[in-house]
C-alpha positions as CSV (number, residue, x, y, z in Angstrom):
1,M,-113.2,77.5,47.9
2,A,-113.4,74.7,50.5
3,T,-116.8,75.2,51.0
4,M,-117.9,75.1,47.3
5,V,-116.1,71.7,47.5
6,E,-117.5,70.3,50.3
7,G,-120.9,71.7,48.9
8,N,-120.3,69.2,45.7
9,L,-119.3,66.6,47.6
10,G,-122.5,66.6,49.6
11,H,-124.9,66.9,46.3
12,I,-122.4,64.1,44.7
13,E,-123.2,61.9,47.9
14,Q,-126.7,62.3,47.8
15,D,-127.0,61.7,44.1
16,L,-125.0,58.0,44.8
17,I,-127.4,57.5,47.9
18,Q,-130.3,58.0,45.3
19,D,-129.1,55.9,42.5
20,Y,-128.3,53.3,45.1
21,I,-132.0,53.0,46.4
22,K,-133.1,52.9,42.8
23,D,-130.9,49.9,42.1
24,N,-131.8,48.1,45.2
25,D,-133.8,45.5,43.9
26,S,-131.4,44.6,41.5
27,L,-128.7,44.3,44.1
28,V,-131.0,41.9,46.1
29,L,-131.6,40.1,42.9
30,L,-127.4,39.8,42.4
31,H,-126.9,39.1,45.8
32,D,-129.4,36.1,45.5
33,Q,-127.7,35.0,42.4
34,I,-124.5,34.9,44.0
35,H,-126.0,33.0,46.8
36,D,-127.3,30.7,44.2
37,C,-123.9,30.2,42.2
38,D,-122.4,29.6,45.8
39,I,-124.2,26.7,46.5
40,V,-123.8,25.5,42.7
41,L,-120.1,25.8,43.0
42,S,-120.2,24.0,46.3
43,Q,-121.9,21.3,44.8
44,I,-119.6,21.1,42.1
45,G,-116.5,21.2,44.4
46,S,-117.9,18.1,45.9
47,L,-118.5,16.3,42.9
48,L,-115.0,17.3,41.7
49,S,-113.8,16.0,44.9
50,G,-115.5,12.7,44.5
51,F,-113.9,12.7,41.0
52,Q,-110.3,13.1,42.4
53,V,-111.1,10.4,44.7
54,H,-112.2,8.2,42.1
55,I,-109.2,9.1,39.6
56,G,-106.8,8.1,42.4
57,S,-108.4,4.6,43.1
58,L,-108.2,3.9,39.3
59,S,-104.4,5.1,39.1
60,S,-103.8,2.6,41.7
61,E,-105.5,0.0,39.6
62,L,-103.5,1.1,36.5
63,R,-100.2,0.6,38.4
64,S,-101.2,-2.6,39.3
65,L,-101.8,-3.8,36.3
66,H,-99.1,-2.5,34.7
67,E,-96.9,-4.5,37.2
68,K,-98.9,-7.2,36.4
69,S,-98.2,-7.0,32.7
70,L,-94.7,-6.6,33.0
71,D,-94.4,-9.6,35.2
72,L,-96.4,-11.7,32.5
73,G,-94.1,-10.5,29.6
74,V,-91.0,-11.7,31.7
75,R,-92.9,-15.0,32.4
76,L,-93.7,-15.3,28.5
77,K,-90.1,-14.5,27.3
78,N,-88.7,-17.1,30.0
79,R,-91.4,-19.6,28.6
80,K,-90.6,-18.9,25.1
81,L,-86.5,-19.2,25.9
82,A,-87.1,-22.4,28.0
83,E,-89.3,-23.7,25.0
84,T,-86.5,-22.9,22.5
85,K,-83.8,-24.3,24.6
86,L,-85.7,-27.4,25.5
87,A,-87.0,-28.0,21.9
88,A,-83.2,-27.5,20.8
89,F,-82.4,-30.0,23.3
90,V,-84.8,-32.6,22.1
91,E,-83.8,-31.9,18.8
92,E,-80.4,-32.7,19.5
93,I,-80.8,-35.8,21.2
94,V,-83.7,-37.4,19.8
95,A,-82.6,-39.8,16.8
96,P,-85.6,-39.3,14.6
97,P,-86.7,-42.6,13.0
98,G,-85.6,-41.6,9.3
99,L,-82.1,-41.0,10.8
100,V,-82.2,-44.5,12.7
101,N,-83.4,-46.2,9.3
102,V,-80.6,-44.9,7.2
103,I,-77.9,-45.3,9.7
104,I,-78.7,-49.2,10.6
105,D,-80.2,-50.1,6.9
106,G,-79.2,-47.3,4.2
107,E,-76.6,-47.8,2.0
108,V,-73.2,-45.7,2.4
109,N,-73.9,-42.8,-0.1
110,D,-74.4,-38.8,0.0
111,D,-77.6,-39.0,2.2
112,Y,-75.8,-41.6,4.4
113,I,-73.2,-39.0,5.0
114,K,-75.9,-36.5,5.6
115,S,-77.1,-38.7,8.2
116,L,-74.0,-39.3,9.6
117,N,-73.3,-35.7,9.7
118,M,-76.4,-35.5,12.0
119,L,-75.6,-38.2,14.3
120,S,-71.9,-36.6,14.8
121,K,-73.8,-33.4,15.8
122,K,-76.0,-35.5,18.3
123,L,-73.1,-37.4,19.6
124,R,-71.2,-34.2,20.2
125,F,-74.0,-32.2,21.9
126,A,-74.4,-35.2,24.4
127,Q,-70.4,-35.0,25.2
128,V,-70.0,-31.1,25.3
129,D,-71.7,-30.3,28.8
130,T,-71.2,-32.7,31.7
131,L,-74.6,-31.2,33.1
132,I,-76.2,-32.1,29.6
133,N,-74.6,-35.6,29.8
134,A,-76.1,-36.1,33.2
135,S,-79.3,-35.4,32.4
136,K,-82.1,-37.8,33.0
137,A,-84.0,-36.8,29.4
138,L,-80.4,-37.9,28.2
139,K,-80.3,-41.4,29.4
140,D,-83.4,-42.2,27.9
141,V,-81.8,-41.9,24.6
142,K,-78.3,-42.4,25.1
143,Q,-78.2,-46.2,24.7
144,E,-80.3,-45.6,21.3
145,L,-77.3,-43.0,20.2
146,E,-74.6,-45.5,21.4
147,R,-76.1,-48.0,19.3
148,L,-76.2,-46.0,16.2
149,R,-72.5,-44.7,16.9
150,K,-71.3,-48.6,16.9
151,K,-73.4,-49.3,14.1
152,A,-72.5,-46.4,12.0
153,L,-68.8,-47.1,13.1
154,S,-68.7,-50.8,11.8
155,K,-70.5,-49.8,8.6
156,V,-68.2,-47.0,7.7
157,S,-65.3,-48.8,8.3
158,A,-66.4,-51.8,6.5
159,Y,-67.1,-49.8,3.5
160,V,-63.7,-47.8,3.3
161,I,-61.7,-50.8,3.8
162,G,-63.8,-52.5,1.2
163,I,-62.6,-49.5,-1.0
164,F,-59.3,-50.3,0.0
165,S,-59.3,-53.6,-0.9
166,S,-60.7,-52.9,-4.4
167,M,-57.1,-51.0,-5.2
168,R,-55.4,-54.1,-5.3
169,K,-57.3,-55.6,-8.0
170,P,-55.4,-55.7,-11.3
171,G,-55.7,-52.8,-13.4
172,T,-57.0,-50.4,-10.8
173,N,-56.3,-46.8,-11.5
174,V,-55.5,-46.0,-7.8
175,Q,-55.3,-42.6,-8.2
176,I,-58.5,-42.1,-10.0
177,L,-60.2,-44.1,-7.0
178,Q,-58.6,-41.6,-4.8
179,Q,-60.2,-38.5,-6.6
180,N,-63.5,-39.7,-7.8
181,L,-64.3,-41.9,-4.7
182,L,-62.3,-41.8,-1.6
183,Q,-62.3,-37.9,-1.6
184,K,-66.1,-37.5,-2.2
185,Y,-66.6,-39.8,0.9
186,R,-63.7,-38.2,3.2
187,Y,-66.5,-37.2,5.9
188,L,-66.5,-41.0,6.8
189,V,-63.1,-40.8,7.7
190,L,-63.2,-37.6,9.6
191,F,-66.4,-39.5,11.5
192,L,-64.3,-42.3,12.6
193,K,-61.7,-40.2,13.7
194,E,-63.9,-38.2,16.1
195,H,-66.1,-40.9,17.4
196,G,-64.3,-44.1,16.7
197,I,-60.4,-43.7,17.1
198,E,-60.1,-47.9,17.1
199,K,-61.6,-48.1,14.0
200,Y,-60.0,-45.1,12.6
201,N,-56.5,-46.8,13.5
202,D,-57.7,-49.7,11.9
203,V,-58.7,-48.1,8.7
204,C,-55.3,-46.3,8.5
205,A,-53.7,-49.7,9.4
206,A,-55.3,-51.2,6.4
207,Y,-54.6,-48.3,4.0
208,V,-51.1,-48.2,4.6
209,D,-51.0,-52.1,4.3
210,K,-53.1,-52.0,1.1
211,M,-51.0,-49.1,-0.3
212,N,-47.9,-50.3,0.8
213,K,-48.4,-53.8,-1.0
214,V,-49.8,-52.0,-4.1
215,L,-47.1,-49.5,-4.7
216,S,-44.4,-52.0,-3.9
217,E,-45.4,-54.5,-6.3
218,D,-46.1,-51.5,-8.8
219,F,-42.6,-50.2,-8.5
220,C,-41.3,-54.0,-8.6
221,V,-42.6,-54.7,-11.8
222,Y,-42.0,-51.4,-13.4
223,L,-38.1,-51.9,-12.0
224,E,-38.3,-55.1,-13.9
225,A,-40.0,-54.1,-17.2
226,L,-37.0,-50.9,-17.2
227,E,-34.3,-53.7,-16.4
228,S,-35.1,-55.1,-19.8
229,L,-34.5,-51.8,-21.5
230,K,-31.0,-51.0,-19.9
231,L,-28.0,-50.7,-22.2
232,D,-24.9,-51.7,-20.4
233,I,-22.2,-49.2,-20.7
234,G,-18.7,-49.7,-19.4
235,A,-17.6,-52.6,-17.1
236,S,-14.8,-53.0,-14.2
237,T,-12.4,-53.9,-17.1
238,D,-13.2,-50.8,-18.9
239,V,-11.4,-48.2,-16.5
240,I,-8.0,-50.5,-16.5
241,G,-5.7,-48.4,-18.9
242,Y,-3.6,-51.8,-20.0
243,D,-6.8,-53.8,-20.6
244,G,-7.3,-54.2,-24.5
245,N,-10.9,-53.0,-24.2
246,V,-9.8,-49.5,-23.8
247,V,-7.7,-49.7,-26.6
248,D,-10.4,-50.8,-28.8
249,L,-12.9,-47.9,-27.8
250,I,-11.4,-45.3,-30.2
251,P,-12.1,-47.4,-33.4
252,R,-15.8,-48.1,-32.4
253,G,-16.1,-44.6,-30.0
254,R,-17.8,-42.5,-32.5
255,E,-20.2,-44.9,-33.9
256,Q,-21.0,-46.1,-30.3
257,Q,-21.2,-42.5,-29.0
258,R,-24.3,-41.8,-31.4
259,N,-25.6,-44.8,-29.5
260,H,-25.1,-43.6,-26.1
261,R,-22.6,-46.5,-25.6
262,F,-19.3,-44.4,-25.4
263,M,-18.4,-44.4,-21.3
264,F,-15.9,-41.7,-21.9
265,S,-18.1,-39.1,-23.5
266,L,-21.3,-36.9,-22.7
267,G,-22.2,-36.9,-26.3
268,E,-26.1,-36.6,-26.7
269,R,-26.4,-38.4,-23.1
270,S,-26.8,-34.9,-22.0
271,N,-30.3,-34.2,-23.4
272,I,-31.7,-36.3,-20.2
273,L,-31.3,-33.2,-18.1
274,K,-33.2,-31.1,-20.6
275,E,-35.9,-33.5,-20.5
276,I,-36.3,-33.7,-16.8
277,D,-39.9,-33.0,-16.5
278,Q,-40.8,-35.0,-19.8
279,P,-42.9,-38.7,-19.0
280,G,-41.0,-41.5,-18.2
281,L,-40.3,-44.6,-20.3
282,V,-43.4,-46.8,-21.4
283,P,-41.4,-50.3,-21.4
284,C,-44.1,-52.2,-23.7
285,I,-43.6,-49.2,-26.4
286,S,-39.7,-49.5,-26.1
287,E,-39.8,-53.3,-25.9
288,A,-41.9,-53.3,-29.1
289,N,-39.3,-50.7,-30.9
290,S,-36.4,-52.6,-29.6
291,L,-35.0,-49.7,-27.8
292,K,-32.3,-49.9,-25.3
293,Y,-31.4,-46.8,-23.1
294,P,-28.5,-46.2,-20.9
295,Y,-29.1,-46.2,-16.7
296,E,-29.6,-42.6,-16.3
297,V,-32.4,-42.7,-18.6
298,I,-34.1,-45.6,-16.8
299,F,-33.2,-43.8,-13.3
300,R,-35.0,-40.5,-14.4
301,S,-37.9,-42.7,-15.7
302,L,-37.9,-44.3,-11.8
303,Q,-37.4,-41.0,-10.3
304,K,-40.2,-39.6,-12.3
305,L,-42.9,-42.1,-11.6
306,L,-41.6,-41.9,-7.9
307,M,-42.2,-37.9,-7.7
308,D,-45.4,-38.2,-9.4
309,T,-46.9,-41.1,-7.4
310,A,-45.4,-39.6,-4.0
311,S,-46.8,-36.3,-4.8
312,S,-50.3,-37.5,-5.6
313,E,-50.1,-40.0,-2.6
314,Y,-49.0,-37.1,-0.1
315,I,-51.7,-34.8,-1.1
316,F,-54.2,-37.4,-0.9
317,I,-53.0,-38.6,2.6
318,K,-52.8,-35.0,3.8
319,A,-56.6,-34.1,2.8
320,F,-58.0,-37.6,3.2
321,F,-56.3,-38.5,6.5
322,R,-54.8,-35.3,7.7
323,E,-52.0,-37.7,8.9
324,E,-48.6,-36.7,7.4
325,S,-46.5,-39.5,9.0
326,M,-48.9,-42.2,7.2
327,F,-47.1,-41.2,3.9
328,Y,-44.2,-42.5,5.0
329,Q,-45.7,-45.8,6.4
330,V,-47.1,-46.0,2.6
331,F,-44.0,-45.7,0.9
332,E,-42.0,-47.7,3.3
333,G,-42.1,-50.5,0.8
334,P,-41.6,-48.7,-2.5
335,F,-38.7,-46.8,-1.0
336,A,-37.1,-50.3,0.1
337,V,-37.7,-51.6,-3.4
338,I,-35.9,-48.8,-4.9
339,D,-33.2,-48.6,-2.2
340,E,-32.2,-52.0,-3.0
341,N,-32.1,-51.8,-6.9
342,M,-30.1,-48.7,-6.6
343,K,-27.8,-50.6,-4.2
344,L,-27.1,-53.5,-6.7
345,T,-27.1,-51.0,-9.9
346,L,-24.5,-49.0,-8.1
347,A,-22.4,-51.8,-7.1
348,N,-22.0,-52.8,-10.5
349,S,-22.1,-49.3,-12.5
350,H,-18.5,-48.1,-13.6
351,D,-19.9,-45.7,-15.9
352,A,-18.8,-42.5,-14.3
353,I,-20.6,-40.3,-16.8
354,C,-23.6,-42.1,-15.8
355,L,-23.2,-41.7,-12.0
356,M,-22.8,-37.9,-12.4
357,L,-25.9,-37.7,-14.6
358,M,-27.7,-39.4,-12.3
359,I,-26.3,-37.0,-9.6
360,C,-27.6,-34.2,-11.6
361,I,-31.1,-35.7,-12.2
362,T,-31.8,-36.3,-8.5
363,K,-30.6,-32.4,-7.9
364,K,-32.9,-30.9,-10.6
365,H,-35.8,-33.5,-9.2
366,Q,-35.1,-31.7,-5.5
367,L,-35.8,-28.5,-7.1
368,V,-38.8,-30.0,-8.8
369,M,-40.4,-31.1,-5.6
370,S,-39.3,-28.0,-3.8
371,N,-41.2,-26.0,-6.6
372,R,-44.4,-28.2,-5.5
373,R,-43.7,-27.1,-2.1
374,L,-43.9,-30.7,-1.2
375,P,-41.5,-31.7,1.6
376,C,-42.5,-36.0,1.3
377,L,-38.9,-37.1,-0.8
378,D,-36.8,-34.8,0.9
379,T,-35.2,-37.6,2.8
380,Y,-35.3,-40.0,0.1
381,L,-33.4,-37.7,-2.6
382,D,-30.7,-36.6,0.1
383,K,-30.1,-40.6,0.7
384,A,-30.1,-40.9,-2.9
385,L,-27.1,-38.5,-3.1
386,I,-25.7,-40.0,-0.1
387,Y,-25.3,-43.4,-2.4
388,L,-24.4,-41.6,-5.7
389,W,-21.5,-39.4,-4.5
390,P,-19.1,-42.1,-3.0
391,R,-20.0,-44.8,-5.7
392,F,-19.0,-41.7,-8.4
393,K,-16.0,-41.1,-6.2
394,T,-14.9,-44.9,-6.3
395,V,-15.3,-45.0,-10.0
396,F,-13.3,-42.1,-10.8
397,D,-10.8,-43.1,-8.5
398,M,-10.6,-46.3,-10.5
399,Y,-10.3,-44.3,-13.6
400,I,-7.6,-42.0,-12.2
401,Q,-5.8,-45.3,-10.9
402,S,-5.9,-46.6,-14.7
403,L,-4.0,-43.9,-15.9
404,Y,-1.1,-44.2,-13.1
405,Q,-1.2,-47.9,-13.3
406,C,-1.2,-48.5,-16.9
407,D,1.4,-50.0,-18.6
408,A,2.8,-47.3,-20.9
409,K,5.3,-49.5,-23.0
410,M,2.7,-51.9,-23.9
411,L,-0.1,-49.1,-24.9
412,W,2.4,-46.7,-26.7
413,V,2.0,-46.7,-30.3
414,D,4.6,-45.6,-32.6
415,G,3.2,-42.5,-33.8
416,T,3.1,-38.8,-32.6
417,H,-0.8,-38.3,-33.3
418,P,-3.0,-38.1,-30.2
419,H,-3.3,-41.2,-28.3
420,H,-6.7,-43.0,-28.0
421,I,-6.2,-43.2,-24.3
422,V,-5.8,-39.6,-23.8
423,R,-8.5,-38.8,-26.0
424,C,-10.9,-41.1,-24.0
425,Y,-9.7,-39.2,-20.9
426,M,-9.9,-35.8,-22.3
427,E,-13.6,-36.3,-23.6
428,F,-14.1,-37.7,-20.0
429,T,-12.7,-34.4,-18.7
430,A,-14.9,-32.4,-20.9
431,S,-18.0,-34.1,-19.7
432,L,-17.4,-33.9,-16.2
433,V,-16.8,-30.1,-16.5
434,Q,-20.0,-29.3,-18.5
435,L,-21.9,-31.4,-16.0
436,N,-20.2,-29.8,-13.5
437,A,-21.2,-26.3,-14.7
438,E,-24.7,-27.8,-14.9
439,C,-25.3,-29.0,-11.2
440,G,-21.8,-29.3,-9.4
441,D,-21.6,-28.0,-6.0
442,G,-17.6,-27.9,-5.9
443,Q,-17.1,-31.3,-5.2
444,L,-15.9,-32.1,-8.5
445,D,-13.2,-29.6,-8.5
446,M,-10.4,-31.2,-6.9
447,S,-11.3,-34.4,-8.7
448,L,-11.0,-32.7,-11.9
449,K,-7.4,-31.4,-10.9
450,R,-6.4,-35.1,-9.9
451,L,-7.7,-36.1,-13.2
452,R,-5.5,-33.6,-15.0
453,L,-2.5,-34.8,-13.1
454,A,-2.9,-38.2,-14.1
455,V,-3.2,-37.2,-18.0
456,D,-0.5,-35.2,-17.6
457,D,1.6,-38.1,-15.7
458,L,0.2,-40.7,-18.8
459,L,1.6,-38.2,-21.5
460,V,4.9,-37.5,-20.0
461,R,5.3,-41.5,-19.9
462,F,4.1,-42.3,-23.4
463,A,6.5,-39.1,-24.4
464,E,9.5,-40.8,-22.9
465,K,9.1,-43.7,-25.3
466,F,10.2,-41.4,-28.3
467,A,13.8,-41.6,-29.5
468,T,14.1,-37.9,-29.7
469,K,12.8,-34.8,-28.2
470,K,11.8,-33.3,-31.6
471,L,9.0,-36.3,-31.2
472,Q,8.7,-35.9,-27.8
473,H,7.5,-32.5,-28.3
474,L,5.4,-33.1,-31.2
475,F,3.5,-36.0,-29.4
476,L,2.9,-33.7,-26.5
477,L,2.1,-30.8,-29.0
478,N,-0.5,-33.0,-30.8
479,N,-2.2,-34.2,-27.8
480,C,-2.5,-30.8,-26.2
481,D,-4.1,-29.9,-29.4
482,M,-6.3,-32.4,-29.3
483,A,-7.2,-31.5,-25.5
484,I,-7.8,-28.2,-26.5
485,S,-10.1,-28.9,-29.4
486,I,-12.3,-31.0,-27.0
487,L,-12.5,-28.5,-24.4
488,K,-13.7,-25.9,-26.6
489,E,-16.7,-28.0,-27.5
490,A,-17.3,-27.7,-23.4
491,G,-17.6,-24.1,-23.7
492,E,-16.8,-21.4,-21.3
493,E,-16.8,-24.0,-18.3
494,A,-13.6,-25.4,-19.4
495,K,-11.8,-22.1,-20.2
496,E,-9.1,-22.4,-17.0
497,L,-8.5,-26.1,-18.2
498,R,-8.3,-24.8,-21.9
499,R,-5.9,-21.9,-20.7
500,Y,-3.5,-24.7,-19.1
501,F,-3.4,-27.1,-22.2
502,E,-2.6,-23.6,-24.3
503,E,0.1,-23.0,-22.1
504,K,1.5,-26.4,-22.4
505,L,0.7,-26.5,-26.3
506,E,3.0,-22.9,-26.8
507,S,5.8,-24.4,-24.5
508,N,6.0,-27.5,-26.6
509,L,5.5,-25.7,-29.8
510,V,8.5,-23.6,-29.2
511,S,10.6,-26.6,-28.0
512,F,9.4,-28.3,-31.2
513,V,10.3,-25.5,-33.7
514,D,13.7,-25.4,-32.0
515,E,14.4,-28.9,-32.6
516,L,12.6,-28.8,-36.0
517,L,15.2,-26.1,-37.0
518,M,18.0,-27.8,-35.5
519,E,17.4,-30.7,-37.7
520,Y,17.4,-29.1,-40.9
521,F,19.5,-26.1,-40.3
522,G,21.4,-27.1,-37.5
523,D,24.7,-25.5,-38.1
524,L,22.8,-22.0,-38.9
525,I,21.4,-22.0,-35.9
526,K,24.3,-23.5,-33.6
527,F,26.5,-20.7,-35.1
528,V,23.7,-17.9,-34.2
529,K,23.3,-19.2,-30.9
530,N,27.1,-19.3,-30.2
531,H,28.3,-16.4,-31.9
532,I,25.3,-13.9,-32.4
533,S,23.3,-11.8,-29.9
534,E,20.0,-10.9,-30.0
535,D,21.0,-7.2,-30.9
536,L,23.3,-8.0,-33.5
537,I,25.7,-5.7,-32.1
538,S,27.6,-7.7,-29.6
539,Y,29.2,-11.4,-29.9
540,T,29.3,-14.2,-27.5
541,E,32.3,-15.7,-29.3
542,C,33.9,-13.4,-32.0
543,P,33.5,-15.0,-35.1
544,N,35.9,-15.3,-38.0
545,I,35.6,-16.0,-41.7
546,A,36.6,-19.6,-41.4
547,D,33.8,-19.9,-39.1
548,V,31.0,-18.4,-41.3
549,E,31.9,-19.9,-44.5
550,P,30.8,-23.2,-44.3
551,V,27.6,-22.3,-42.5
552,V,26.8,-19.6,-45.3
553,K,27.8,-21.9,-48.1
554,N,26.0,-24.9,-47.0
555,F,22.7,-23.1,-46.3
556,A,22.9,-21.7,-49.7
557,V,23.0,-25.1,-51.1
558,K,20.3,-26.8,-49.1
559,W,18.0,-24.2,-47.8
560,R,15.2,-24.6,-50.2
561,T,15.4,-28.4,-50.1
562,N,15.4,-28.3,-46.4
563,L,12.4,-25.9,-46.2
564,E,10.5,-27.9,-48.1
565,L,11.3,-31.2,-46.2
566,M,10.5,-29.3,-43.0
567,H,7.4,-28.4,-44.5
568,N,6.5,-31.5,-45.7
569,E,7.1,-33.3,-42.1
570,V,5.0,-30.9,-40.3
571,V,2.0,-31.2,-42.5
572,T,2.4,-34.9,-42.2
573,C,3.0,-35.1,-38.5
574,C,0.6,-32.4,-37.3
575,S,-3.1,-33.8,-36.6
576,N,-4.4,-30.7,-36.5
577,F,-4.3,-28.0,-39.6
578,V,-4.4,-24.9,-37.7
579,S,-1.5,-26.3,-35.3
580,G,0.8,-27.2,-38.7
581,M,0.2,-23.7,-39.6
582,A,1.1,-22.1,-36.6
583,I,4.1,-24.2,-36.2
584,L,5.4,-23.7,-39.7
585,K,4.7,-19.8,-39.3
586,A,6.6,-19.8,-36.0
587,A,9.8,-22.0,-37.5
588,M,9.9,-19.8,-41.0
589,A,9.7,-16.8,-38.6
590,Q,12.6,-17.9,-36.4
591,L,14.5,-19.2,-39.6
592,L,14.0,-15.7,-41.3
593,N,15.1,-13.9,-38.1
594,D,18.4,-16.3,-37.8
595,Y,19.6,-16.1,-41.3
596,N,19.2,-12.2,-40.9
597,R,21.2,-12.0,-38.0
598,L,23.8,-14.4,-39.9
599,S,23.7,-11.9,-42.9
600,E,24.3,-8.9,-40.4
601,C,27.0,-10.4,-38.8
602,V,29.2,-11.7,-42.3
603,K,29.0,-8.0,-43.0
604,M,30.4,-7.0,-40.1
605,I,33.5,-9.5,-39.7
606,P,36.5,-9.2,-41.5
607,G,36.5,-10.4,-44.9
608,G,32.8,-11.1,-44.7
609,P,31.9,-9.2,-48.1
610,S,34.0,-11.8,-49.9
611,L,30.8,-14.2,-49.3
612,N,28.2,-11.9,-50.2
613,R,27.6,-14.3,-53.5
614,N,26.8,-17.1,-51.4
615,L,24.2,-15.3,-49.5
616,V,20.9,-15.9,-50.2
617,S,18.7,-12.8,-50.3
618,I,15.9,-12.4,-47.2
619,T,13.5,-11.5,-50.1
620,S,14.2,-14.9,-51.9
621,I,13.6,-16.8,-48.3
622,S,10.7,-14.6,-47.7
623,Y,9.4,-15.2,-51.1
624,E,9.8,-19.2,-50.8
625,I,8.1,-18.8,-46.9
626,R,5.3,-17.0,-48.4
627,K,4.7,-19.5,-51.3
628,Y,4.4,-22.5,-48.5
629,S,1.9,-20.1,-46.2
630,R,-0.5,-20.2,-49.3
631,T,-0.5,-24.0,-49.8
632,L,-1.4,-24.1,-46.0
């Protein structure tokens, strides 16, 4: 097997050698071609090496060019930035010819304000940065800017002061001038304040001076015109109880109350508190119609003018000058004029109703200013109350003293109807109660108690002048009834005071009924009180037939006549129908009760039945009482 394999290998080797010899030329040719390829490849390698070297040099150049490009970009950016800043700098400091011409020769108008705004920016630019302020470029134009600043300050201040001066011309509506012209040129004052404080102060001083005089004159003229419309109500003599003027007040009181003259009654004068926001008086119209007004109407008109003027002026000054303190300088004169007038008026005022109305008006005006959110009149209105309250208390004390000091004997009138002096002071009390509820702060409460005590004292002194207790109680009863009627008109605010007089009325009614029955049925009343208890069981003194008989017979004869006389007297003497009816009902009820007790007593004493024929039946008395009740 191995020999066979070796033989095969030998044959194969010989075959391969023969094949190689056959392909020898081809191999030589292949070798030459490979050699030629090696040469070409070598040349290509050399060429590529050259390309590589060349590309390397190009990369270096590109890198250099990129760096130069970045450098040029930064330089360009810096130059553009410098150009922008320099252009802005030049723009800010250089005054163009148009600006110079407008500032120096132009009229003050909207274009002038635009030029001022431009100049203000240039001046502000030069002052902001110390480096800029120290630059050589700025030094070249700084003198020109300063010249323009001074010229602008001079022209603007002269123009604004000229407008202020025009406010003093007769017929000038200052508020219209402020709103339509000054507010339009508000920037002028801002320019002065920023770039010329001395000129600004001069302008402020000029405005304060002009407006102080204008408003002072306006308020003086208005006050003088209002004085001619004043209706005098009350003098110092009107509060003195023993003076004849007070005695005459009631006969003329109702007519004068309609004309606002009645100094003790509020009446229609309270309407002024409902008209707190209405326009003030126009004197020329009132004079043309021959109208006169109580001082509280004049006071409200003056306060209304002051509030409206002060509100407008405060808002204008705060917006135009932005100096709130200037308002108080402007109104220093008007406040002085009004204060002087108020002091003079209050010193001669003896109308407490007017003074209290003025206090209420002032408090309502404080609320109005609070709603407007303007504090400009806070001090003035507080000061007004400081003036008004002491004067009111002084006049109020005069009223009270007049009650204590009056001569009751001289003022006493022989009659049990309500006294006119008491009516005056009750109407005065009701008026104060109403005003105290409207805008009181507790200061009046003690004063009203003092007034009530003074009225009580006067009532007692008047009552003491009557000869009998019956007339005394009737007088007090009628006056208390009158007081209740007046206080009812004052509403719920007078409830506590009304309750006091109702208790006093009830007390005097019981006492008067006792005295009335004692006068007409004295023997019956005395017998019942002395002998018969309320329960009809026990006796304070044991009666006998001899004690009872005259009482029974006398009553049987006179009861109907006396009942009629009692009815007529009550109807005649009582000033109030309702009170008279209450008195009669109380008197007749007590009479019926006492006679019933007498009848029961007669039945229980020994021998009493013998008097039955003389007893008047309860039914008869009741019928007669009902008859009088129907006539009431």
